[in-house]
C-alpha positions as CSV (number, residue, x, y, z in Angstrom):
1,M,139.2,88.0,68.3
2,A,135.9,89.3,67.1
3,R,132.8,87.2,66.6
4,P,131.3,87.0,63.5
5,G,128.7,89.6,62.2
6,P,124.9,88.9,62.4
7,M,125.3,88.7,58.3
8,I,128.0,85.6,58.9
9,Y,125.6,83.8,60.5
10,S,123.0,84.3,57.9
11,R,124.9,83.5,55.6
12,I,125.9,80.5,57.5
13,G,122.6,79.2,58.5
14,V,121.7,79.7,54.7
15,L,124.3,77.3,53.5
16,S,123.3,74.7,56.2
17,R,119.7,74.9,55.1
18,R,120.7,74.5,51.4
19,T,123.5,71.6,52.4
20,Q,120.2,70.2,53.9
21,G,117.9,70.7,51.4
22,M,120.3,69.4,48.8
23,R,120.8,65.9,51.6
24,F,116.7,65.5,51.3
25,A,116.9,66.1,47.5
26,T,119.2,63.6,46.8
27,G,117.8,61.4,49.2
28,R,114.7,61.3,47.5
29,F,115.9,61.0,43.5
30,I,117.9,58.1,44.9
31,A,114.6,56.4,47.1
32,N,112.9,57.0,43.3
33,V,115.1,55.7,41.1
34,A,115.5,52.8,43.5
35,S,111.6,52.4,43.5
36,S,111.6,52.8,39.8
37,W,113.9,49.7,39.5
38,F,112.1,47.6,41.2
39,L,108.9,48.4,40.2
40,L,111.1,47.7,36.5
41,L,112.3,44.5,37.9
42,I,109.2,43.4,39.1
43,L,107.5,44.2,35.6
44,I,110.4,42.7,34.0
45,G,109.6,39.4,36.4
46,C,105.8,39.5,35.1
47,T,106.5,39.9,31.7
48,R,108.9,36.5,31.8
49,D,106.5,34.6,34.2
50,D,103.7,35.6,31.6
51,R,106.4,34.3,28.5
52,K,106.6,31.2,30.2
53,S,103.1,30.7,31.3
54,A,102.0,31.6,27.2
55,S,105.0,29.3,25.8
56,R,103.9,26.5,28.1
57,E,100.4,26.9,27.1
58,A,100.9,27.1,23.7
59,R,103.0,23.8,24.2
60,L,100.2,21.9,26.2
61,V,98.0,23.4,23.3
62,H,100.3,21.5,20.5
63,V,100.4,18.4,22.5
64,G,96.7,18.2,22.8
65,Q,96.3,18.6,19.1
66,R,98.5,16.1,18.2
67,I,97.0,13.7,20.6
68,F,93.3,14.5,19.2
69,N,94.8,13.8,15.1
70,D,96.8,10.7,16.4
71,A,94.6,7.5,14.8
72,R,97.3,5.3,16.9
73,L,95.4,5.7,20.0
74,G,92.0,4.4,18.8
75,A,92.2,0.2,19.6
76,D,92.2,-0.4,15.8
77,G,95.3,1.9,15.1
78,R,93.0,3.9,12.6
79,T,90.0,6.1,15.0
80,S,91.2,9.3,16.5
81,C,89.0,12.2,17.7
82,A,89.5,13.5,14.9
83,T,87.6,10.2,13.3
84,C,84.2,12.0,14.5
85,H,84.8,15.5,14.5
86,V,86.8,16.3,11.5
87,P,87.8,20.5,11.9
88,R,86.8,20.9,7.9
89,L,83.1,20.0,8.9
90,A,83.2,22.4,11.9
91,F,84.1,19.4,14.1
92,T,81.4,17.4,12.8
93,D,81.5,14.4,10.9
94,G,78.6,14.7,8.8
95,R,76.8,11.6,9.4
96,A,73.2,11.2,11.7
97,V,75.2,9.0,14.0
98,S,79.2,8.7,14.4
99,A,81.2,5.7,13.3
100,G,83.7,5.0,16.0
101,A,86.7,2.4,15.6
102,F,86.1,-1.0,14.4
103,G,83.5,1.1,12.0
104,R,80.6,0.8,15.2
105,L,77.8,2.7,15.5
106,G,77.0,4.7,18.1
107,T,73.6,6.8,18.6
108,R,74.1,10.4,18.8
109,N,74.9,13.0,16.1
110,A,78.7,14.4,16.5
111,P,78.1,17.9,17.8
112,S,80.6,21.1,17.1
113,L,83.5,21.3,19.5
114,I,83.6,25.0,18.2
115,G,83.3,27.0,21.5
116,V,82.9,23.8,23.5
117,A,84.7,24.9,26.4
118,D,82.3,27.2,27.5
119,R,78.9,25.1,27.0
120,G,79.5,23.7,30.7
121,P,77.8,20.7,31.1
122,Q,79.0,18.1,28.1
123,F,77.2,16.1,25.7
124,W,74.1,16.0,24.6
125,D,72.7,14.9,27.8
126,G,75.3,16.7,30.0
127,R,76.6,13.6,31.4
128,E,80.1,15.2,31.9
129,S,80.3,18.0,34.1
130,T,83.4,19.6,32.8
131,L,85.4,19.7,29.2
132,A,88.4,17.5,31.2
133,R,86.5,15.2,32.3
134,A,84.3,14.5,28.8
135,V,87.5,14.6,26.7
136,M,88.6,11.6,28.7
137,Q,85.3,9.6,28.1
138,P,85.5,8.1,24.4
139,F,89.0,6.5,25.1
140,G,86.8,4.2,27.3
141,N,84.2,3.5,25.2
142,P,84.1,1.0,22.7
143,R,81.6,2.4,20.3
144,E,83.9,5.7,20.5
145,M,88.3,4.9,20.5
146,G,87.4,1.0,20.6
147,D,88.4,0.1,24.3
148,D,86.3,-0.5,27.4
149,S,88.4,1.1,30.3
150,L,90.9,3.9,29.6
151,A,93.6,2.1,30.7
152,P,95.5,0.5,27.1
153,A,94.8,4.3,25.9
154,L,97.2,5.6,28.5
155,L,99.1,2.6,28.0
156,R,99.2,3.1,23.6
157,I,99.6,7.3,24.3
158,A,103.0,6.3,26.7
159,A,104.3,4.1,24.2
160,Q,105.2,7.0,21.7
161,A,108.1,8.8,22.2
162,D,106.6,12.2,21.7
163,Y,104.3,11.7,24.6
164,R,106.6,10.6,26.6
165,E,109.2,13.7,26.0
166,A,105.8,15.9,26.6
167,F,104.6,14.5,29.9
168,G,107.4,12.0,31.0
169,E,107.6,8.0,31.5
170,H,104.3,8.1,33.4
171,V,101.7,9.7,31.5
172,E,98.6,10.5,33.6
173,E,94.9,10.8,32.7
174,G,95.5,14.4,34.0
175,D,98.5,15.0,31.3
176,V,96.2,13.9,28.3
177,A,92.8,15.5,30.0
178,A,94.9,19.4,30.1
179,A,96.4,18.6,26.7
180,L,93.3,17.9,25.0
181,T,91.1,20.7,27.1
182,A,93.7,23.1,26.1
183,Y,93.4,22.5,22.3
184,L,89.9,22.5,22.5
185,Q,89.7,25.7,24.0
186,S,91.9,27.0,21.5
187,L,89.1,26.2,18.9
188,D,86.7,29.0,19.8
189,D,86.7,30.8,16.5
190,A,84.2,34.0,16.7
191,S,85.1,35.4,12.7
192,S,81.2,34.2,11.4
193,P,79.7,37.3,9.8
194,F,76.8,37.2,12.5
195,E,79.4,37.8,14.7
196,R,81.8,40.7,12.8
197,A,78.0,42.7,12.2
198,H,77.7,41.9,16.2
199,R,81.2,43.9,16.9
200,A,80.5,46.7,14.9
201,G,77.5,47.3,15.9
202,D,75.9,47.2,12.0
203,F,73.5,44.2,11.7
204,A,72.3,46.2,8.2
205,A,76.0,44.6,6.9
206,L,74.3,41.0,7.3
207,G,72.0,42.3,4.2
208,E,68.6,43.2,4.0
209,E,67.2,39.0,3.9
210,A,69.3,37.8,7.1
211,A,68.9,40.9,8.6
212,R,64.8,40.0,8.3
213,G,65.5,36.5,9.6
214,L,67.6,38.2,12.7
215,R,64.1,40.5,13.6
216,L,62.0,36.8,13.1
217,F,64.7,34.7,15.3
218,Q,64.4,37.2,18.4
219,G,60.3,37.7,17.9
220,K,57.8,35.9,15.4
221,A,59.6,32.7,15.1
222,Q,60.1,32.3,18.9
223,C,63.7,31.0,18.6
224,A,65.3,33.1,20.5
225,G,64.1,31.6,23.3
226,C,66.5,28.9,23.7
227,H,68.9,29.8,21.3
228,V,69.9,32.8,23.4
229,P,73.2,34.4,23.3
230,N,75.1,34.0,26.9
231,G,78.6,34.0,28.7
232,G,79.7,37.2,26.8
233,H,79.6,35.4,23.0
234,N,77.3,34.2,20.8
235,A,76.7,30.4,21.6
236,F,73.1,30.8,20.7
237,S,72.5,28.2,23.6
238,D,70.7,28.6,26.9
239,G,72.4,25.9,28.3
240,R,69.1,23.8,29.2
241,Y,67.5,20.2,28.2
242,H,64.1,20.3,26.5
243,H,62.1,17.8,24.8
244,A,63.3,17.8,21.1
245,S,60.2,15.5,19.7
246,V,62.2,12.9,17.8
247,G,62.3,9.7,18.4
248,F,61.0,9.4,22.1
249,A,57.5,8.1,20.4
250,R,59.8,4.9,20.0
251,I,60.2,4.0,23.7
252,A,56.9,5.3,25.2
253,G,55.8,2.0,26.0
254,H,59.0,0.1,27.5
255,I,60.5,3.3,29.2
256,R,60.3,1.4,32.9
257,A,62.4,-1.3,31.2
258,L,65.2,1.3,29.9
259,H,65.1,3.1,33.6
260,R,65.7,-0.3,34.7
261,R,68.9,-1.0,32.6
262,V,70.5,2.9,33.2
263,E,69.8,2.3,37.0
264,K,72.0,-0.7,37.2
265,A,74.8,0.8,35.8
266,H,74.3,3.3,38.1
267,Q,74.4,1.3,40.8
268,A,77.7,-0.5,39.5
269,G,78.9,3.0,39.5
270,E,80.0,2.3,35.9
271,P,79.9,5.3,33.3
272,I,76.5,5.3,31.7
273,G,78.6,6.3,28.6
274,P,78.9,3.3,26.7
275,L,75.3,2.2,27.6
276,V,74.3,5.1,26.2
277,L,75.8,5.0,22.7
278,A,75.2,0.7,22.2
279,D,71.4,1.2,22.7
280,A,69.2,3.9,20.9
281,D,66.3,3.2,22.9
282,V,68.2,4.3,26.2
283,A,69.8,6.8,24.5
284,E,66.4,8.4,23.8
285,L,66.3,8.9,27.4
286,G,67.8,11.7,26.9
287,R,68.6,13.6,30.6
288,F,66.8,11.7,32.2
289,A,69.5,8.8,31.9
290,V,71.6,11.5,33.9
291,T,69.2,12.5,36.4
292,A,66.2,10.1,36.9
293,D,63.8,13.0,36.9
294,P,60.4,12.5,35.1
295,R,60.7,15.6,33.7
296,D,64.0,15.4,31.9
297,L,62.6,12.1,29.9
298,G,63.4,12.8,25.8
299,A,65.3,16.1,26.7
300,F,68.3,16.9,25.6
301,R,70.7,19.8,25.5
302,T,69.9,22.9,23.3
303,P,72.7,23.0,20.6
304,S,74.6,25.6,20.3
305,L,73.9,27.3,16.7
306,R,77.1,28.4,15.6
307,N,78.1,26.6,12.3
308,V,75.0,25.6,12.0
309,A,74.9,25.6,8.0
310,R,78.3,23.3,8.3
311,T,77.3,20.8,10.7
312,A,73.6,18.9,8.7
313,P,72.4,16.4,9.7
314,Y,70.6,17.8,12.7
315,M,69.0,17.0,16.5
316,H,70.4,14.4,18.8
317,D,70.0,11.7,16.5
318,G,70.9,12.9,13.4
319,S,67.4,12.8,11.9
320,I,66.6,16.0,10.6
321,Q,69.1,15.8,7.1
322,T,68.5,19.8,5.9
323,L,68.6,23.2,7.4
324,E,65.6,24.2,5.7
325,A,63.9,20.9,7.0
326,A,65.0,21.5,10.4
327,I,63.1,24.8,10.7
328,E,60.2,23.7,10.0
329,H,60.6,20.8,12.4
330,E,61.2,23.4,15.3
331,L,58.3,25.9,13.9
332,Y,56.1,23.4,14.1
333,Y,57.0,21.1,17.1
334,R,57.6,24.6,19.3
335,G,53.9,25.8,18.9
336,L,52.3,22.7,19.5
337,A,54.1,22.5,22.6
338,S,53.1,25.9,23.4
339,G,49.8,25.7,22.2
340,Q,50.0,28.4,19.6
341,P,50.9,28.0,16.0
342,I,54.0,29.6,15.1
343,K,53.2,30.5,11.6
344,L,55.5,32.1,9.2
345,T,55.7,32.2,5.5
346,V,57.6,30.5,2.5
347,E,59.7,33.8,2.3
348,E,60.2,34.4,6.1
349,Q,61.2,30.7,6.6
350,R,63.7,31.1,3.7
351,E,65.0,34.6,5.7
352,L,65.2,32.9,9.0
353,A,67.6,30.6,7.2
354,A,69.5,33.0,5.6
355,F,70.2,34.5,9.1
356,L,71.3,31.0,10.4
357,R,73.8,30.7,7.3
358,T,75.3,34.1,9.0
359,L,76.2,32.2,12.3
360,S,78.9,30.1,10.4
361,T,82.4,31.1,9.2
362,P,83.0,31.1,5.8
């Protein structure tokens, strides 16, 4: 029988290589398809997880908003978080010092809660290190929600079917803290004229008067030394504690006695919030009531200037009624503290006020 010639072997080799190539290409195609489907399944799973997470967060924000506005939770059945932090007033109350349950007056001016999640330590004296801890303090303060401990408020929350549906039959402190924290984190509004101009890089859009005020703020008026933008947003606060030059003279003669009262509370393991809000003289100790550091006597946290035009009266005790008066006070006492008077003309003070008004949401 005749053997196949060289041409036939050559063709057989070509066909064999083509078949192997086709098998390899087919295998690679199948592998690529499988890999793509696997990646798609991962992405679909991630998307679903993201949607579930966003849905859970939205529900938590909604529950937190309900708790924040629920007057049933005050000891008098008429007081809520929104009593002292009114949304239409940029989450302040327009009072010198706040009035809580049963009309009991506190000692501190209610700060705005817009952007509060980015401020670090909370309250004028920084006595709570986190927002989650700070949101629960009012429930155990007689001058705020009316009770002297947290337990009665948790019972009132657990007594409501809508909250049991959200949290389960046993409502824990952490549940309420998480919901309120989620709600407050959702309040970060960056729509003021200044923030719009900042994003666009066009400060001329503020208008000539306000633009001149911005230059004064950053320069001659020396405001930006304490009221600095930080944390990627324009909070206009350095987060530090400074002497406010209001109210402290009243307590200068009996600081030791006041310190003993605060020290007694610390030694007993009691929160100092109720004492601070019940006694105006103790409140004037400022950061010192927290740290016992003499350098902190009469020092208070630099407040944010966001929405400053909507949050009068000013200072930790609400003792200054207007924005213009606050500017005059700060210029005088900052100059006095540094030994170098800060002198602005009436027109320059007006320009500075015009700039500060651009920090507020219309």
